[in-house]
C-alpha positions in Angstrom: -13.6 -17.8 33.8 -15.0 -15.9 30.8 -12.6 -14.9 28.1 -11.9 -11.1 28.0 -13.3 -9.3 25.0 -10.7 -6.5 24.9 -6.9 -6.1 24.8 -5.3 -3.4 27.0 -2.3 -1.5 25.5 -0.4 1.5 26.9 -1.0 5.1 25.7 2.0 7.4 25.5 2.4 11.2 25.3 4.8 12.7 22.8 7.6 12.6 25.4 7.4 8.8 25.4 5.9 8.6 28.9 3.0 6.3 29.6 0.0 8.3 30.6 -2.8 5.7 30.5 -4.1 2.6 28.7 -6.6 2.0 26.0 -8.8 -1.0 25.5 -8.7 -2.5 22.0 -11.6 -4.6 20.7 -10.6 -8.2 20.4 -12.9 -8.5 17.4 -10.6 -6.2 15.5 -7.1 -6.4 17.1 -7.2 -9.9 18.5 -8.3 -12.1 15.7 -6.4 -15.1 14.2 -4.9 -14.0 10.9 -6.3 -15.8 7.9 -3.2 -16.2 5.7 -5.3 -16.8 2.5 -7.4 -13.7 2.7 -4.4 -11.6 3.6 -2.5 -13.1 0.6 -5.5 -12.3 -1.6 -5.7 -8.7 -0.3 -2.0 -8.2 -1.1 -2.5 -9.6 -4.7 -5.5 -7.3 -5.2 -3.5 -4.2 -4.0 -0.5 -5.0 -6.2 -2.6 -5.7 -9.2 -4.6 -2.5 -8.8 -1.5 -0.5 -8.4 -0.3 -1.5 -11.9 -0.5 1.4 -14.4 -0.9 -0.9 -17.5 0.9 1.6 -19.7 3.1 -0.9 -21.5 2.6 -0.8 -25.3 4.3 -2.2 -28.3 3.7 -1.2 -32.0 1.8 -3.4 -34.3 2.7 -3.9 -37.9 0.6 -1.0 -39.1 2.1 1.3 -36.5 5.7 0.9 -37.3 7.1 3.6 -39.6 8.6 2.7 -43.0 8.2 -0.4 -44.9 6.1 1.0 -47.7 8.2 -0.3 -50.5 8.3 -4.0 -51.4 11.9 -5.0 -50.4 12.5 -7.0 -53.6 10.7 -8.5 -56.5 8.1 -11.2 -55.9 10.0 -13.7 -58.1 13.4 -14.2 -59.5 15.7 -13.4 -56.6 15.8 -16.8 -55.0 14.6 -15.4 -51.7 11.4 -15.8 -49.9 8.6 -13.5 -50.8 8.4 -10.3 -48.7 5.9 -7.5 -48.9 7.3 -5.2 -46.2 10.3 -4.7 -44.0 7.9 -4.0 -41.1 6.7 -7.6 -41.0 6.8 -9.1 -37.5 9.4 -11.7 -38.7 11.9 -8.9 -39.5 14.2 -7.1 -37.1 12.5 -3.7 -36.5 9.2 -5.0 -37.6 5.9 -4.8 -35.7 5.1 -6.9 -32.6 2.5 -9.7 -32.6 0.2 -10.0 -29.6 2.2 -7.4 -27.6 0.7 -5.2 -24.9 -1.7 -2.6 -26.3 -1.7 -0.1 -23.4 -5.4 -0.9 -22.7 -4.9 -4.2 -20.7 -6.6 -4.3 -17.4 -5.2 -6.2 -14.4 -7.7 -5.0 -11.9 -8.7 -7.5 -9.2 -11.4 -7.4 -6.6 -11.9 -8.8 -3.1 -15.3 -8.8 -1.4 -15.8 -6.5 1.5 -16.2 -9.2 4.2 -12.9 -10.9 3.2 -11.1 -7.5 3.0 -12.2 -6.6 6.5 -11.0 -10.0 7.8 -7.6 -9.4 6.1 -7.3 -6.0 7.8 -8.2 -7.4 11.1 -5.6 -10.1 10.8 -2.9 -7.6 9.8 -3.8 -5.3 12.7 -3.8 -8.2 15.1 -0.4 -9.3 14.0 1.0 -5.8 14.7 -0.5 -5.9 18.2 1.1 -9.4 18.8 4.5 -8.2 17.6 4.3 -5.0 19.7 4.3 -2.9 16.6 1.2 -0.8 17.6 2.0 2.4 19.4 -0.9 4.5 20.7 -0.4 8.2 21.5 -2.8 10.2 23.6 -3.1 12.9 20.9 -1.0 14.7 18.3 0.0 18.1 19.7 2.4 19.4 17.1 2.7 23.2 17.5 5.5 23.9 15.0 6.5 22.5 11.6 10.0 21.2 12.5 11.3 17.9 11.2 14.0 17.7 14.0 11.4 18.0 16.7 9.2 15.3 15.2 12.3 13.1 14.9 12.9 13.5 18.6 9.3 12.5 19.2 9.9 9.2 17.3 13.0 8.6 19.4 11.2 9.3 22.6 8.6 6.7 21.5 11.4 4.3 20.7 10.2 4.0 17.1 12.7 2.7 14.6 12.6 1.1 11.1 9.6 1.6 8.8 6.7 3.5 10.4 3.2 4.1 9.3 1.3 7.0 11.0 -2.5 6.7 10.6 -4.6 9.8 11.2 -8.4 9.8 11.6 -10.5 10.6 8.6 -11.5 14.0 10.1 -8.3 14.6 12.0 -6.6 17.8 10.7 -3.0 18.0 11.6 -1.0 19.9 9.0 1.9 20.5 11.3 2.3 16.7 11.8 2.1 16.0 8.1 4.6 18.7 7.2 7.0 17.8 10.0 7.1 14.1 9.1 7.2 14.2 5.3 11.0 14.4 5.1 11.8 11.7 7.6 13.0 8.5 5.9 10.8 5.4 6.2 7.9 7.4 7.7 4.6 7.6 5.9 1.3 9.2 6.9 -2.1 8.0 5.7 -5.8 8.1 6.7 -7.7 5.4 8.5 -10.0 4.8 5.6 -7.0 4.5 3.2 -4.9 1.9 5.1 -4.2 -1.2 3.0 -3.3 -4.7 4.2 -0.1 -4.3 2.2 0.8 -1.2 4.3 0.2 -3.1 7.6 2.5 -5.9 6.5 5.2 -3.6 5.1 5.7 -1.3 8.0 7.2 -2.4 11.3 5.4 0.2 13.4 1.9 1.6 13.4 1.4 5.0 15.2 -2.2 6.0 16.0 -4.0 8.3 18.4 -6.6 7.0 20.9 -9.3 8.8 18.7 -8.1 7.0 15.6 -8.2 3.6 17.3 -11.9 4.1 17.8 -12.5 5.0 14.2 -10.7 1.9 13.0 -12.8 -0.3 15.3 -16.0 1.3 14.2 -15.1 0.8 10.5 -14.2 -2.9 10.9 -16.8 -4.2 13.3 
């Protein structure tokens, strides 16, 4: 018997009732996770999120120290030219961060796609992927959207992924004050996000966008 190429998952309406099913591409949502490329993708994400603003003052940037502390000879102490020397308390720092350091890392496109596929596939295996028929949010009301999440039996950290061309201001405004709920676009989902959140909410339309982007 030939192995099926797709995975079938239920589709719910906003009342939490099953209305149909959607077929997921096994090439995207049914791959074996490659732990190494996923690990690399997370490292790249975290490195590129660093702001690199840390800076210490060098000897010539520390204020004061213009006068020689004591005479060159005759005091019995070691020679000192400035109280801003790095060996003095309050002096400049040697080899400290300059504020211009760059921790940027890169991962090639093929490996990044493989990491995303693995992360998506793990969510499917763990029943963390919830597909809704469509987002029909008529009013901007946080309480109503919270009731939708309860109807879908969504708890813990939740990532809602919208299609790149999917305009839904009411959804975005209704969900923004709910703890542990974040909304992002399909072209902005990171491997880190997929690993961090317990639930992934998407519409049928967005599923197709994700598949097209990763095939």
